[in-house]
C-alpha positions in Angstrom: -6.4 44.2 18.0 -7.0 44.4 14.3 -3.4 43.5 13.6 -3.6 40.4 15.9 -6.8 39.3 14.1 -5.1 39.7 10.7 -2.2 37.6 11.9 -4.5 34.9 13.1 -6.4 34.8 9.8 -3.1 34.6 7.9 -1.9 31.8 10.1 -5.2 29.9 9.7 -5.0 30.3 5.9 -1.4 29.0 5.9 -2.3 26.1 8.0 -5.3 25.2 5.8 -3.0 25.4 2.7 -0.5 23.0 4.4 -3.1 20.4 5.3 -2.9 17.0 3.6 -6.4 15.7 3.1 -6.6 11.9 3.2 -9.6 9.9 2.1 -10.0 6.4 3.4 -12.1 3.7 1.8 -12.2 -0.1 2.0 -12.0 -1.9 -1.4 -12.0 -5.3 0.3 -13.0 -6.0 3.9 -14.6 -3.5 6.4 -13.2 -1.8 9.5 -14.9 -0.7 12.6 -15.9 2.8 13.7 -13.8 2.3 16.8 -10.7 1.7 14.7 -11.5 4.7 12.6 -11.9 6.9 15.7 -8.6 5.6 17.2 -6.7 6.3 14.0 -8.2 9.8 13.7 -7.3 10.6 17.3 -3.7 9.4 16.7 -3.4 11.5 13.6 -4.7 14.6 15.3 -2.0 14.4 18.0 0.9 13.0 16.0 0.4 14.5 12.6 -1.9 17.5 12.9 -1.4 18.5 9.3 -3.2 15.3 8.2 -6.9 15.6 7.9 -8.6 12.2 7.7 -12.0 11.4 6.2 -13.3 7.9 6.5 -15.8 7.1 3.8 -19.0 5.6 5.3 -18.5 2.6 3.1 -15.6 1.5 5.3 -18.1 0.3 7.8 -20.5 -1.5 5.5 -20.8 -5.3 5.5 -22.0 -7.8 2.9 -20.6 -11.2 3.8 -16.8 -11.1 3.5 -16.8 -7.6 1.9 -17.3 -4.0 2.9 -20.3 -3.8 0.8 -21.0 -5.3 -2.6 -18.7 -4.7 -5.6 -20.8 -1.7 -6.8 -20.7 -0.1 -3.4 -16.9 -0.6 -2.9 -16.2 0.7 -6.4 -18.4 3.8 -5.9 -16.6 4.7 -2.7 -13.2 4.3 -4.2 -14.1 6.5 -7.1 -15.6 9.0 -4.7 -12.3 9.3 -3.0 -10.1 9.2 -6.1 -12.1 11.7 -8.2 -12.7 14.3 -5.4 -10.2 17.1 -6.0 -10.4 18.0 -2.3 -8.3 15.0 -1.3 -4.6 14.7 -1.7 -4.3 11.0 -0.9 -6.4 7.8 -0.9 -5.6 5.4 2.0 -6.7 1.8 1.7 -8.3 0.9 5.0 -7.3 -2.8 5.1 -6.6 -5.9 3.0 -8.3 -9.2 3.0 -9.8 -9.9 -0.4 -11.9 -8.0 -2.9 -9.8 -5.2 -4.5 -9.1 -7.3 -7.7 -12.9 -7.5 -8.3 -13.2 -3.8 -8.8 -9.7 -2.7 -9.9 -10.3 -2.6 -13.7 -13.6 -0.7 -13.4 -11.9 1.7 -11.0 -9.2 2.6 -13.4 -11.8 3.1 -16.2 -13.8 5.4 -13.9 -10.9 7.6 -12.7 -10.8 11.2 -13.9 -8.2 14.0 -13.9 -8.3 14.5 -10.1 -7.3 10.9 -9.5 -4.0 11.4 -11.3 -2.5 13.7 -8.7 -3.0 11.6 -5.6 -1.0 9.3 -3.4 -2.5 5.8 -3.0 -1.2 3.9 0.0 -1.8 0.3 1.1 -0.5 -3.3 0.8 -1.6 -6.9 0.8 -4.9 -7.2 -1.2 -4.5 -3.5 -1.9 -1.7 -4.5 -4.2 -4.2 -5.3 -6.9 -5.2 -1.6 -7.0 -1.6 -0.4 -6.7 -0.6 -2.5 -9.6 -3.5 -1.3 -11.7 -2.9 2.3 -10.9 0.8 2.0 -11.7 0.2 0.2 -15.0 -2.3 2.9 -16.0 0.0 5.8 -14.9 -2.5 7.1 -12.4 -1.3 8.8 -9.2 1.6 7.8 -7.0 0.9 4.3 -5.6 3.0 3.1 -2.7 3.2 0.0 -0.6 2.9 0.9 3.1 0.9 0.6 6.4 -2.9 0.8 6.5 -5.3 2.0 9.2 -6.0 -1.6 10.3 -2.4 -1.9 11.4 -3.1 0.1 14.5 -4.3 -3.1 16.1 -0.9 -4.8 15.7 2.0 -4.6 18.1 3.8 -1.4 17.3 0.8 -0.2 15.3 1.1 3.4 16.4 4.5 3.6 14.7 3.1 2.1 11.6 0.3 4.6 11.4 2.8 7.4 12.0 5.0 6.1 9.2 2.1 6.2 6.7 0.9 9.6 7.7 4.5 11.1 7.6 4.8 9.7 4.0 1.5 11.0 2.8 2.3 14.4 4.3 5.8 14.5 2.8 7.4 14.7 6.2 10.6 12.7 6.9 10.0 10.6 3.8 13.5 9.1 3.8 13.0 7.9 7.3 9.9 5.9 6.6 10.8 4.3 3.2 12.5 1.0 2.6 16.2 1.8 3.0 17.4 -0.2 0.0 15.7 2.1 -2.5 18.1 3.4 -5.2 18.0 5.1 -8.5 16.3 1.9 -9.9 12.5 1.9 -10.0 11.0 -0.4 -7.4 7.7 -2.0 -6.4 6.5 -4.1 -3.5 3.8 -6.7 -3.2 2.5 -9.5 -1.1 3.8 -12.6 -2.9 0.4 -14.3 -3.3 -1.1 -11.0 -4.7 1.7 -10.6 -7.2 1.5 -14.3 -8.3 -2.3 -13.8 -8.8 -1.6 -10.7 -10.8 0.8 -12.4 -13.2 -0.6 -12.9 -16.7 -3.7 -10.7 -16.0 -4.5 -7.3 -17.5 -3.8 -5.7 -14.1 -0.1 -6.7 -14.1 2.1 -3.7 -14.8 5.3 -3.8 -16.8 8.0 -4.5 -14.2 11.0 -4.7 -16.6 14.1 -3.0 -15.0 12.4 -2.8 -11.6 13.5 -4.1 -8.2 10.6 -6.3 -7.1 10.1 -6.8 -3.3 7.8 -9.5 -2.0 6.6 -10.5 1.4 4.2 -13.2 2.7 2.2 -14.2 5.8 0.5 -17.5 6.9 1.6 -19.7 4.0 3.3 -23.0 4.2 6.8 -23.1 2.8 5.8 -25.5 0.0 3.2 -22.8 -0.9 5.9 -20.2 -1.0 7.8 -22.4 -3.4 4.7 -22.9 -5.5 4.1 -19.2 -5.7 7.6 -18.5 -6.9 7.2 -21.3 -9.5 4.1 -19.5 -10.8 5.6 -16.0 -10.7 9.2 -16.2 -11.9 8.4 -16.7 -15.6 6.8 -13.3 -15.5 9.8 -11.6 -13.8 12.7 -12.6 -16.1 13.5 -9.0 -17.1 13.4 -7.4 -13.7 16.5 -5.7 -12.2 16.4 -8.0 -9.2 14.3 -9.4 -6.3 14.3 -8.6 -2.6 12.6 -10.8 0.0 10.7 -9.1 2.8 9.5 -10.9 5.9 7.8 -14.3 5.6 5.9 -14.6 8.8 3.4 -16.9 10.7 4.5 -19.9 8.5 2.3 -22.8 9.5 4.0 -26.0 10.6 3.7 -28.8 8.0 3.5 -32.5 8.8 7.1 -32.8 7.6 9.9 -30.2 7.2 10.1 -28.6 3.8 13.9 -28.6 4.0 14.5 -25.0 2.9 13.9 -21.6 4.4 11.9 -18.9 2.6 15.1 -17.2 1.6 16.5 -20.4 0.3 13.4 -20.7 -1.9 13.7 -17.1 -3.2 17.3 -17.6 -4.0 16.7 -20.9 -5.8 13.9 -19.5 -8.0 15.9 -16.4 -8.8 18.8 -18.6 -9.9 16.4 -20.7 -12.1 14.9 -17.6 -13.6 18.3 -15.8 -14.1 17.1 -12.9 -11.8 19.6 -11.3 -9.4 18.7 -12.0 -5.8 19.4 -8.7 -4.0 18.9 -9.6 -0.3 16.2 -8.7 2.2 13.7 -5.8 2.3 12.1 -4.2 5.4 8.5 -5.0 4.4 6.0 -7.5 5.7 2.5 -8.1 7.2 3.5 -6.4 10.4 3.8 -3.0 12.0 7.5 -2.6 10.9 6.4 -2.5 7.3 8.2 0.3 5.5 6.9 2.4 2.6 7.9 1.5 -1.0 6.9 4.1 -3.6 6.2 2.5 -6.9 8.7 3.6 -9.6 11.5 6.0 -8.6 11.5 6.9 -5.0 11.0 10.6 -4.4 9.2 12.6 -1.7 5.5 13.3 -2.6 5.0 17.0 -3.6 3.5 19.2 -0.9 -0.3 19.5 -1.3 
């Protein structure tokens, strides 16, 4: 009997050591408690080694935002600076991360430097700031809000597998090589260009995706962005989805536009990337792709 109990305690200790503790906060827009419950339930069944902790701030509301700037910043720093967490998962995009990103970087301590940070869309502002400051291991990938999309369970599973270090090669963008890479929403990256949050992307493969923008707006975004990317290793285009119909055809596809601006900027166009504002969105670790170390 005593031996059995000893084995049980040893097993419990090993399981506790193997847990990946993930903090979720909402630097932009809020999520619902129902969504948080559904994601927690899915994680418990599909990835039991992931322990999720939704910060109460995720459910706060002040106009567009999940609380005012001070509230959102405090929650992000709570998650980043707590040594008990292995990863910080951005709950959803929208708009607002840029308003707190610089202050967040200034407020992050030693514990923040060992974590995975996962998100995309508006979360790209934070990922860029973290990468530029050399803090943690930022990565572009699915967020909790994606559970509501068609195929959302697979997206959540992909994110959890990455953060837990399980089957990392299977969840990452397949084109990753020995070259460092980053991935962004096109609008987010264009807005970052020329600001203090923009990291040095020289020698990187830059991947971009977009949603719900007219093709002329896609063209305009590349016009704004390409002067800041002349020293990159190349550009890959992810999915450009939900393009609104204009009153007259633009006359070029999104890929035509990307190729043209790469030619104008002297940047190699490397083809497509399996990223986008959808549940098929793959993970792109910033920098050199490698499995996250076991917690």
